[in-house]
Each structure stands twice: as structure tokens, then as C-alpha cells.
Phi, psi and omega in degrees: 000314179295322177296325174296320179294316176296320180294318179294325177296315179295320177299313179302315176299315182295319182292319178298316182296318178297317178291324182291315182290324175298318182292320181289323175295325177296312179299322179291326176288329178293319184269001176059034179262354185296326182264358176252010183284162173282174184293327180293321181292320179292328176288331173297322179290322176298318176297318180294318181292324173299321177295318178298314177300319176294323179291320175297324175299318177299318179296321183285323188267335188298311185297308179293327179294316178298320181295323176298315184290325174296323179291327179297317190257012173293140180272133184289000000 
């Protein structure tokens, strides 16, 4: 039960982060500032995309990993 709650929370965070990064990239493309940014801003975009990728990785990996851990510690 608790694992389902954590998994739902991870999905929510991943979806929110994806929409936030997508919206900010969309606005930057609209204003054509994406190619005029400083090096610091472009590294911020790379960090944001990495965070979104990592959160989706957790969503995909977390559920099978918790099932594996639960099977390891089940009492016979």
C-alpha cells in the first residue's frame, strides 16, 4: 500500500517536471532566446532535462525494484 503511494507521488513529480521543462522550453523557442542565452542558462536547461529524465527513470524502475525487495524479505 505504501509503495503504491510513493509510486503515485513519483509519477506526479515526473509529470509536473516534464510539463514545467517543456513549457519553459516552448516559451524560449517562442521568444527565440534559446540561441542567444549565456552558457549558464544552457547548462541550466541541461540540468533540468537531466532531472526530468532521472525522475522518469525512477518511475520506471521503482515499482519492479520494490517488488523485488519485498520478495527478498518475505517470511516463508
